C-alpha positions in Angstrom: -134.3 86.1 -174.6 -130.9 86.1 -173.1 -129.9 88.6 -170.4 -126.2 88.9 -169.4 -125.9 89.3 -165.7 -124.1 92.6 -164.8 -125.4 92.6 -161.2 -128.7 90.8 -160.9 -129.1 89.5 -157.3 -129.7 85.9 -156.4 -133.2 86.9 -155.3 -133.9 88.6 -158.6 -132.7 85.5 -160.5 -135.0 83.3 -158.5 -137.9 85.6 -159.3 -137.1 85.6 -163.0 -136.8 81.9 -163.1 -140.3 81.6 -161.6 -142.1 84.4 -163.5 -140.1 84.7 -166.8 -139.7 81.1 -168.2 -138.5 82.4 -171.6 -135.7 84.4 -170.1 -132.2 82.9 -170.0 -129.8 84.7 -167.6 -126.1 84.1 -168.4 -123.0 85.2 -166.6 -120.5 87.6 -168.2 -118.3 85.5 -170.4 -115.0 84.7 -168.8 -112.8 85.5 -171.8 -109.4 87.3 -171.9 -110.6 90.6 -173.5 -113.5 91.1 -171.1 -111.1 90.4 -168.2 -108.7 93.0 -169.5 -111.6 95.5 -170.0 -112.8 94.9 -166.5 -109.3 95.5 -165.1 -108.6 98.7 -167.0 -111.8 100.5 -167.8 -112.8 101.8 -164.4 -109.4 103.5 -163.9 -110.4 106.3 -166.3 -112.9 109.1 -166.1 -116.6 108.1 -166.1 -118.4 109.6 -169.1 -121.8 108.4 -168.0 -122.4 109.5 -164.5 -123.5 106.8 -162.1 -122.6 103.9 -164.4 -119.7 101.4 -164.1 -117.6 102.1 -167.2 -116.4 98.6 -168.1 -119.8 97.2 -169.1 -120.2 100.0 -171.6 -117.3 98.6 -173.6 -118.2 94.9 -173.9 -121.4 95.0 -176.0 -119.9 93.5 -179.2 -118.2 90.7 -177.2 -121.5 89.9 -175.6 -123.2 89.8 -179.0 -120.6 87.4 -180.3 -121.4 85.1 -177.3 -125.1 85.0 -178.2 -126.6 81.4 -178.5 -128.7 82.6 -181.5 -127.6 83.1 -185.1 -130.1 85.9 -185.7 -130.0 88.3 -182.8 -131.0 91.8 -181.8 -129.0 93.6 -179.1 -131.3 95.7 -176.9 -130.0 97.9 -174.1 -131.7 97.0 -170.8 -133.5 100.4 -170.6 -135.4 99.7 -173.8 -139.1 98.6 -173.8 -140.5 96.7 -176.8 -144.0 98.1 -177.5 -144.9 96.6 -180.8 -143.9 95.1 -184.2 -140.9 93.0 -183.1 -141.5 90.4 -185.8 -141.3 93.2 -188.4 -137.9 94.2 -187.0 -136.5 90.7 -187.3 -137.7 90.6 -190.9 -135.3 93.5 -191.7 -132.4 91.2 -190.9 -133.0 89.2 -194.1 -130.9 91.4 -196.3 -128.3 92.7 -193.9 -127.5 94.0 -190.4 -129.8 96.6 -188.8 -128.8 99.8 -187.1 -130.8 102.6 -185.6 -130.2 106.4 -185.6 -129.2 108.4 -182.5 -132.0 110.8 -181.5 -131.0 111.7 -177.9 -127.7 113.6 -178.6 -126.8 113.3 -182.2 -124.4 116.3 -182.0 -122.3 114.3 -179.5 -122.2 111.1 -181.5 -119.2 111.5 -183.9 -115.8 110.0 -183.0 -112.8 112.2 -182.4 -110.8 112.9 -185.6 -107.8 111.3 -183.8 -109.5 107.9 -184.0 -109.2 107.9 -187.8 -105.5 108.8 -187.5 -104.9 106.0 -185.1 -107.1 103.5 -187.0 -107.3 104.7 -190.6 -110.2 103.7 -192.8 -109.2 102.9 -196.4 -112.2 104.3 -198.2 -113.9 107.7 -198.7 -116.4 108.4 -196.0 -117.9 111.2 -193.9 -116.5 110.9 -190.3 -119.5 112.7 -189.0 -121.9 110.0 -190.3 -123.7 107.9 -189.4 -125.1 109.2 -186.1 -126.3 105.8 -184.9 -127.3 104.6 -181.5 -125.8 101.4 -180.2 -128.8 100.5 -178.1 -130.5 98.5 -180.8 -128.6 96.6 -183.4 -129.5 93.5 -185.4 -127.1 90.7 -186.6 -126.9 87.4 -188.4 -123.8 86.1 -186.6 -122.8 83.9 -189.5 -123.3 86.4 -192.3 -122.1 89.5 -190.3 -119.1 88.0 -188.5 -116.6 90.2 -190.3 -118.6 93.3 -189.3 -118.9 92.2 -185.7 -115.1 91.8 -185.7 -114.8 95.4 -187.0 -117.0 96.4 -184.1 -114.7 94.7 -181.6 -111.5 95.9 -183.2 -111.3 99.5 -182.0 -112.2 98.4 -178.5 -109.6 95.6 -178.5 -106.9 98.0 -179.8 -107.9 100.6 -177.2 -107.4 98.2 -174.4 -104.6 96.0 -175.6 -102.5 98.3 -177.7 -103.0 102.1 -177.2 -105.3 103.8 -174.7 -105.4 106.9 -177.0 -107.7 104.8 -179.3 -110.0 104.3 -176.4 -110.1 108.0 -175.6 -110.9 108.9 -179.2 -113.9 106.6 -179.4 -117.3 108.4 -178.8 -119.5 106.9 -176.2 -117.7 103.7 -175.6 -119.0 100.8 -177.7 -121.3 103.1 -179.7 -118.3 104.9 -181.3 -116.7 101.6 -182.1 -119.8 100.5 -183.9 -119.8 103.8 -185.9 -116.2 103.1 -186.9 -117.2 99.5 -187.9 -120.0 100.7 -190.1 -117.8 103.4 -191.7 -115.0 100.8 -192.3 -117.4 98.4 -193.9 -119.2 101.0 -196.0 -122.6 100.1 -194.5 -123.9 103.5 -193.7 -127.0 102.6 -195.7 -127.9 100.0 -193.1 -128.7 102.7 -190.5 -132.5 103.3 -190.5 -133.7 106.8 -191.3 -136.7 106.3 -188.9 -136.4 106.7 -185.2 -139.4 104.5 -184.4 -137.2 101.4 -183.7 -135.1 103.1 -181.0 -136.9 106.3 -180.0 -135.6 108.3 -177.0 -138.3 108.7 -174.4 -137.7 112.5 -174.2 -139.5 112.8 -177.5 -142.7 111.2 -176.3 -145.4 111.9 -173.7 -143.9 109.1 -171.5 -141.0 111.4 -170.6 -141.0 112.1 -166.8 -144.5 110.6 -166.5 -144.8 108.3 -163.4 -145.8 104.6 -163.9 -147.0 102.2 -161.3 -144.4 99.8 -160.0 -145.3 97.0 -157.4 -142.3 95.7 -155.5 -140.3 93.6 -155.7 -140.0 93.5 -159.5 -143.5 93.8 -161.0 -144.8 96.4 -163.4 -148.5 97.1 -163.3 -150.2 94.7 -165.8 -151.5 97.7 -167.8 -148.2 99.5 -168.1 -147.3 98.3 -171.6 -150.7 99.5 -172.8 -150.1 102.8 -171.1 -146.8 103.2 -172.7 -148.2 102.3 -176.1 -150.7 105.1 -175.7 -148.1 107.6 -174.5 -145.6 106.7 -177.2 -147.6 105.8 -180.4 -144.6 106.9 -182.5 -142.3 104.3 -181.0 -142.0 100.6 -181.6 -139.0 100.3 -179.3 -138.8 103.0 -176.5 -135.4 103.9 -175.1 -135.0 105.6 -171.8 -131.4 106.4 -172.5 -130.6 106.3 -168.9 -133.4 108.6 -167.9 -134.9 107.9 -164.4 -138.5 106.9 -164.3 -140.5 108.6 -161.5 -142.2 105.4 -160.3 -145.4 105.3 -158.3 -144.8 102.5 -155.8 -147.9 100.3 -155.2 -148.6 97.3 -153.0 
């Protein structure tokens, strides 16, 4: 597993190196478009309170920098509970996307986006209501689609900031545009089990034991599996967990 470092401390990196031997921590790629996004993104209004804005735009550029050919992007507030091998098997016949189930009514892009970046096919601008927290790619096969994903973001930062303002939820709206542009709406799953918002489960607002500095209770995954039997991947969607702090 690769984790891009958006603010992990040196102490945390040392702990991960000791306890998580299969985790690779990489710096944010030093490429021109990411430098531009970092310079410009935090000058505008913050749509997600308490979050730096620039990291919300760079997801497709990080996916493109993956050292793997077949890769799933998982937001860092997602917990894998079960059936990960089955998820990877879904990549065999195309990319994989998951539906939005936290705030689907807020998901569609602004109509202005399609005036600024027209799509040359018939499509429903309100669909799909996907969530960018989980997406699966074969970086060789899906290269054109990944470039479509990057395109609205690049145009919004390099050409016209109105494009940026018309994109819904940063990189997520760009992914929606890419799927619409490619005519791949059918690659969005109908089931929410692979990216289920925690608010739809018994885990929502339930406290879990956390032992500093970075250690979950050994039984926490089993607790979560019991509390969220309907989820294979559980997404906190930025929700705070009321941790019980242990020793």
